[in-house]
C-alpha positions as CSV (number, residue, x, y, z in Angstrom):
1,X,36.5,28.4,-1.6
2,X,33.5,26.9,0.6
3,X,31.0,29.3,-1.2
4,X,32.1,27.4,-4.2
5,X,32.1,24.3,-2.8
6,X,28.4,25.1,-1.4
7,X,27.0,26.3,-5.1
8,X,28.6,23.3,-7.2
9,X,28.1,20.4,-4.7
10,X,25.9,20.7,-2.1
11,X,23.4,22.9,-4.3
12,X,23.2,20.3,-6.9
13,X,22.3,18.0,-4.8
14,X,20.0,19.6,-3.2
15,X,17.8,20.4,-6.3
16,X,18.1,16.3,-7.3
17,X,15.8,15.2,-4.2
18,X,12.9,14.4,-5.1
19,X,9.6,13.8,-3.2
20,X,8.2,10.9,-4.9
21,X,11.1,9.2,-5.2
22,X,10.7,8.6,-1.1
23,X,7.3,7.0,-2.2
24,X,8.3,4.7,-4.5
25,X,9.4,0.6,-3.0
26,X,10.2,-2.0,-4.3
27,X,10.1,-6.1,-3.9
28,X,8.6,-5.9,-0.4
29,X,6.9,-9.4,0.7
30,X,3.3,-9.6,1.8
31,X,-0.1,-11.3,2.3
32,X,-3.3,-10.6,-0.2
33,X,-6.1,-10.3,3.1
34,X,-9.8,-10.6,1.9
35,X,-12.2,-8.0,4.2
36,X,-16.2,-8.4,3.5
37,X,-18.9,-5.9,4.5
38,X,-22.5,-6.4,4.7
39,X,-23.4,-3.1,3.4
40,X,-23.3,-3.7,-0.3
41,X,-23.3,-7.1,-2.3
42,X,-20.1,-6.3,-3.3
43,X,-18.6,-5.3,-0.5
44,X,-15.1,-6.8,-0.5
45,X,-12.1,-5.1,0.3
46,X,-8.7,-6.8,-0.6
47,X,-6.0,-5.4,1.1
48,X,-2.0,-6.0,1.0
49,X,-0.6,-7.0,4.6
50,X,3.6,-6.4,4.7
51,X,4.9,-9.3,6.3
52,X,8.4,-8.0,6.5
53,X,7.3,-5.8,9.0
54,X,6.5,-5.2,12.9
55,X,3.9,-4.3,13.4
56,X,1.4,-5.2,10.6
57,X,0.9,-3.0,8.1
58,X,-1.9,-2.8,5.9
59,X,-2.7,-1.3,2.3
60,X,-5.3,-0.8,-0.5
61,X,-3.9,-1.4,-4.0
62,X,-6.2,0.7,-6.1
63,X,-5.2,-1.5,-9.2
64,X,-5.6,-4.8,-8.1
65,X,-5.4,-7.5,-11.0
66,X,-8.3,-9.4,-10.7
67,X,-6.4,-13.2,-10.5
68,X,-5.3,-12.1,-6.9
69,X,-9.0,-11.7,-6.1
70,X,-9.4,-15.8,-5.2
71,X,-7.4,-16.4,-2.3
72,X,-4.7,-15.2,0.2
73,X,-2.3,-15.0,-2.1
74,X,1.4,-15.1,-0.7
75,X,3.3,-11.9,-3.0
76,X,6.4,-9.9,-3.6
77,X,5.0,-6.3,-5.3
78,X,6.4,-2.9,-6.0
79,X,3.9,0.1,-5.5
80,X,3.6,3.3,-5.0
81,X,2.0,5.8,-2.2
82,X,-0.4,7.6,-2.9
83,X,-1.2,11.0,-1.3
84,X,-5.6,9.1,0.1
85,X,-6.7,6.6,2.4
86,X,-9.7,4.1,2.5
87,X,-11.8,3.6,4.9
88,X,-12.0,-0.3,5.7
89,X,-15.9,-1.1,7.6
90,X,-17.0,-4.8,9.5
91,X,-20.5,-4.7,10.6
92,X,-21.8,-5.6,14.3
93,X,-23.9,-8.0,16.0
94,X,-26.8,-5.7,15.4
95,X,-25.8,-5.4,11.6
96,X,-24.6,-1.7,12.6
97,X,-21.5,-0.5,10.0
98,X,-18.2,0.6,12.1
99,X,-15.2,1.8,10.6
100,X,-12.5,-0.2,11.2
101,X,-9.6,1.3,10.4
102,X,-7.8,3.3,8.0
103,X,-6.0,2.2,5.0
104,X,-3.4,3.5,2.8
105,X,-4.2,3.4,-0.8
106,X,-1.1,2.1,-3.2
107,X,-0.2,2.0,-7.1
108,X,1.4,-1.4,-7.7
109,X,3.7,-1.0,-10.0
110,X,4.6,-5.4,-9.9
111,X,3.3,-7.9,-8.3
112,X,4.2,-11.6,-8.0
113,X,2.4,-14.4,-6.9
114,X,5.0,-16.9,-4.2
115,X,2.4,-19.8,-2.6
116,X,-1.6,-20.0,-1.9
């Protein structure tokens, strides 16, 4: 009897689990933060900072629409985690380039401005 329960209930439940589902997040609150590195004229990095967690979590949205790149907006967003990350660079006083930190890349599935 226990074998039948295992076969008909536990096995299908285990097979229905998918790692991709664990990487989808919806309706998170955040702000857009602009980071500028003077290593290249177009070296802007637009990061999303999750504000509903402590400590702060930074993400690099690979498909951020252009109308979100002109200010530090408060947003609500949904996203999928990607398997890679990006480096955020800065300049020292002597113009040397350093890596500040790495951020996880995400693909936005929805985004909405709350305020500026």
